[in-house]
LUMVOFI-561810 format. One record per residue (C-alpha): x, y, z; residue number from 1. Coordinates in steps of 0.25 Angstrom, whole numbers. Layout:
SITE     X     Y     Z resi
SITE     X     Y     Z  NUM
...
// end
This chain:
SITE     X     Y     Z resi
SITE   444   443   431    1
SITE   433   454   429    2
SITE   430   463   441    3
SITE   416   457   442    4
SITE   422   444   443    5
SITE   433   450   455    6
SITE   420   455   463    7
SITE   412   443   462    8
SITE   423   435   465    9
SITE   427   444   477   10
SITE   412   441   482   11
SITE   413   427   480   12
SITE   424   425   487   13
SITE   419   432   500   14
SITE   406   424   498   15
SITE   411   413   510   16
SITE   406   399   514   17
SITE   413   392   523   18
SITE   484   345   481   19
SITE   488   353   468   20
SITE   487   347   454   21
SITE   502   347   451   22
SITE   507   355   438   23
SITE   507   346   425   24
SITE   520   337   426   25
SITE   529   337   414   26
SITE   525   321   410   27
SITE   511   326   409   28
SITE   513   338   400   29
SITE   521   329   391   30
SITE   508   322   388   31
SITE   500   334   384   32
SITE   500   338   371   33
SITE   500   353   370   34
SITE   492   354   355   35
SITE   480   359   358   36
SITE   467   351   352   37
SITE   453   355   349   38
SITE   440   346   348   39
SITE   444   343   333   40
SITE   460   338   334   41
SITE   462   323   334   42
SITE   471   313   343   43
SITE   473   299   343   44
SITE   467   290   355   45
SITE   461   278   359   46
SITE   460   273   374   47
SITE   455   259   376   48
SITE   458   246   385   49
SITE   466   239   376   50
SITE   477   252   375   51
SITE   487   247   384   52
SITE   489   261   392   53
SITE   473   260   396   54
SITE   472   269   408   55
SITE   486   272   410   56
SITE   480   287   409   57
SITE   472   284   420   58
SITE   481   283   431   59
SITE   492   295   438   60
SITE   485   305   434   61
SITE   478   318   438   62
SITE   462   320   435   63
SITE   456   331   439   64
SITE   442   329   440   65
SITE   432   339   436   66
SITE   419   340   443   67
SITE   411   334   433   68
SITE   421   322   433   69
SITE   419   320   448   70
SITE   405   322   445   71
SITE   404   311   435   72
SITE   412   303   443   73
SITE   407   302   456   74
SITE   394   300   450   75
SITE   399   287   442   76
SITE   403   284   456   77
SITE   390   285   463   78
SITE   398   294   474   79
SITE   397   309   478   80
SITE   408   318   476   81
SITE   414   318   488   82
SITE   415   303   488   83
SITE   422   304   475   84
SITE   432   314   478   85
SITE   437   307   490   86
SITE   438   294   484   87
SITE   443   296   470   88
SITE   448   311   471   89
SITE   461   320   475   90
SITE   460   334   477   91
SITE   469   343   469   92
SITE   469   358   466   93
SITE   473   362   451   94
SITE   484   368   449   95
SITE   485   383   453   96
SITE   469   383   452   97
SITE   467   381   467   98
SITE   455   373   463   99
SITE   453   361   470  100
SITE   451   349   462  101
SITE   448   334   462  102
SITE   459   324   456  103
SITE   457   309   453  104
SITE   463   300   463  105
SITE   471   290   458  106
SITE   474   276   464  107
SITE   486   278   473  108
SITE   491   264   469  109
SITE   490   265   453  110
SITE   488   278   449  111
SITE   475   273   442  112
SITE   462   284   442  113
SITE   453   276   453  114
SITE   444   273   442  115
SITE   451   267   431  116
SITE   455   250   431  117
SITE   461   242   421  118
SITE   448   242   412  119
SITE   448   256   412  120
SITE   439   269   419  121
SITE   428   264   427  122
SITE   422   277   427  123
SITE   424   279   412  124
SITE   411   285   408  125
SITE   412   296   420  126
SITE   428   297   420  127
SITE   434   313   422  128
SITE   435   321   410  129
SITE   449   322   409  130
SITE   450   306   406  131
SITE   439   309   395  132
SITE   448   319   389  133
SITE   460   310   388  134
SITE   470   310   381  135
SITE   463   325   378  136
SITE   466   336   388  137
SITE   457   348   389  138
SITE   462   361   393  139
SITE   457   376   396  140
SITE   464   388   394  141
SITE   461   402   396  142
SITE   470   412   389  143
SITE   472   425   396  144
SITE   461   435   393  145
SITE   452   424   387  146
SITE   438   423   392  147
SITE   435   409   389  148
SITE   445   395   391  149
SITE   451   389   381  150
SITE   449   374   379  151
SITE   458   364   372  152
SITE   461   351   371  153
SITE   475   343   372  154
SITE   480   330   370  155
SITE   487   321   382  156
SITE   498   310   376  157
SITE   504   301   387  158
SITE   513   292   383  159
SITE   508   280   389  160
SITE   494   281   381  161
SITE   493   272   370  162
SITE   479   279   366  163
SITE   486   289   358  164
SITE   492   278   348  165
SITE   477   276   343  166
SITE   473   278   329  167
SITE   459   281   336  168
SITE   458   298   333  169
SITE   449   307   340  170
SITE   447   322   338  171
SITE   447   329   353  172
SITE   432   331   352  173
SITE   429   318   347  174
SITE   436   313   360  175
SITE   429   322   369  176
SITE   416   317   365  177
SITE   419   302   365  178
SITE   425   305   379  179
SITE   412   312   383  180
SITE   419   324   388  181
SITE   408   335   385  182
SITE   401   334   397  183
SITE   412   334   405  184
SITE   418   347   398  185
SITE   406   353   400  186
SITE   406   352   414  187
SITE   420   354   418  188
SITE   424   364   407  189
SITE   419   376   418  190
SITE   427   368   428  191
SITE   439   369   421  192
SITE   437   384   417  193
SITE   437   388   432  194
SITE   450   379   435  195
SITE   456   386   424  196
SITE   451   399   427  197
SITE   456   398   441  198
SITE   470   394   437  199
SITE   469   406   428  200
SITE   467   415   438  201
SITE   478   412   447  202
SITE   481   421   458  203
SITE   470   430   454  204
SITE   458   420   460  205
SITE   460   414   473  206
SITE   454   401   478  207
SITE   451   401   492  208
SITE   450   387   500  209
SITE   436   389   501  210
SITE   434   392   486  211
SITE   442   380   484  212
SITE   433   369   491  213
SITE   423   377   484  214
SITE   428   373   472  215
SITE   431   359   475  216
SITE   416   357   480  217
SITE   410   362   468  218
SITE   418   356   458  219
SITE   421   342   466  220
SITE   408   340   474  221
SITE   396   346   467  222
SITE   385   339   478  223
SITE   394   345   490  224
SITE   394   358   483  225
SITE   378   358   479  226
SITE   377   355   496  227
SITE   384   368   497  228
SITE   377   375   489  229
SITE   364   372   495  230
SITE   367   370   509  231
SITE   377   384   511  232
SITE   373   398   510  233
SITE   378   395   494  234
SITE   365   400   489  235
SITE   362   411   497  236
SITE   375   418   493  237
SITE   375   414   476  238
SITE   365   416   466  239
SITE   360   403   461  240
SITE   347   401   455  241
SITE   337   390   459  242
SITE   338   382   445  243
SITE   353   381   447  244
SITE   350   378   462  245
SITE   342   365   456  246
SITE   352   362   445  247
SITE   363   362   455  248
SITE   356   354   465  249
SITE   352   343   455  250
SITE   364   342   446  251
SITE   379   340   449  252
SITE   383   344   436  253
SITE   375   357   438  254
SITE   381   358   451  255
SITE   395   358   445  256
SITE   392   368   433  257
SITE   387   377   446  258
SITE   399   375   454  259
SITE   409   380   443  260
SITE   401   393   441  261
SITE   400   395   456  262
SITE   416   392   457  263
SITE   418   402   444  264
SITE   411   415   452  265
SITE   417   412   465  266
SITE   432   408   460  267
SITE   431   420   447  268
SITE   420   429   451  269
SITE   411   424   439  270
SITE   396   427   439  271
SITE   391   414   439  272
SITE   386   412   454  273
SITE   384   426   459  274
SITE   383   428   475  275
SITE   369   433   479  276
SITE   369   448   482  277
SITE   366   446   496  278
SITE   378   437   498  279
SITE   387   447   490  280
SITE   382   459   501  281
SITE   386   448   512  282
SITE   399   447   506  283
SITE   401   463   505  284
SITE   397   464   520  285
SITE   406   452   524  286
SITE   418   460   517  287
SITE   415   472   524  288
SITE   413   467   535  289
SITE   428   461   535  290
SITE   432   474   529  291
SITE   428   481   543  292
SITE   435   470   551  293
SITE   447   472   544  294
SITE   447   487   545  295
SITE   443   485   560  296
SITE   455   474   562  297
SITE   464   484   555  298
SITE   460   497   563  299
SITE   463   489   576  300
SITE   476   484   572  301
SITE   480   498   570  302
SITE   475   502   582  303
SITE   483   491   590  304
SITE   495   494   581  305
SITE   493   509   587  306
SITE   492   505   600  307
SITE   503   495   599  308
SITE   514   506   593  309
SITE   507   516   604  310
SITE   512   507   615  311
SITE   526   505   610  312
SITE   527   519   608  313
SITE   524   521   624  314
SITE   531   509   628  315
SITE   544   516   621  316
SITE   541   529   628  317
// end
């Protein structure tokens, strides 16, 4: 992390407002084809209602919901984010990253996704991006010393899945276009990069409880984050131009994009959404006040300790 980022991060951290995903089990690792695929690589696959394993891949799985997944599904259902999260998701944190996320809540009786029936997915046109990609997996990797993340694909081959027995061939690029992943990838990429960056940083970057709450609100509840921006002191503290204010007021997609930029600023010190100069001065004054308070407390403790030592020596005489 650059020196400028470290300085910005220190400022962001002082600008106050008032169940873990398990490690990947062996049986899951066994179905992942470790060979990296490109857009041009091909694979056989076809899923349809007449295949014997139809909807088997839709149960007893962990589906992390991206911000755009939540937006599309709740729009499909015609409900606000908090109602969707309460009824159809469960909270979790991404392993090691300490970032709270929402996961699809499976039916406790049969383990199925709540939106899947014998006939298939009832929200198919707005299904999560993980479901769209299946049986292809998308991954981001950041190499040491590299500035940008590396994107690649891999194949998921589960024993029960008969779709791989089909003679229908797809390239990865054809499959992505057919399944409509492009719009999802565009909005989800920054979220994935942010999660990867946080995981890569390890203990170098701390995630306070307050920042964790902001991360969840900003990525899962854009309506709530919008209310926070326009009803709190946020706009007095951060530099946001009027055009951006208008966009995030009118569009949930723009709200999500803005939230990513702000989170990158407060989590990593990136210069996307900067605090106003007067807000920085307020932070500096508060830091100086704290420093003086700590010095006064330390001096008082020293005086009291000397007094105790003096009284103890007097008693011994």
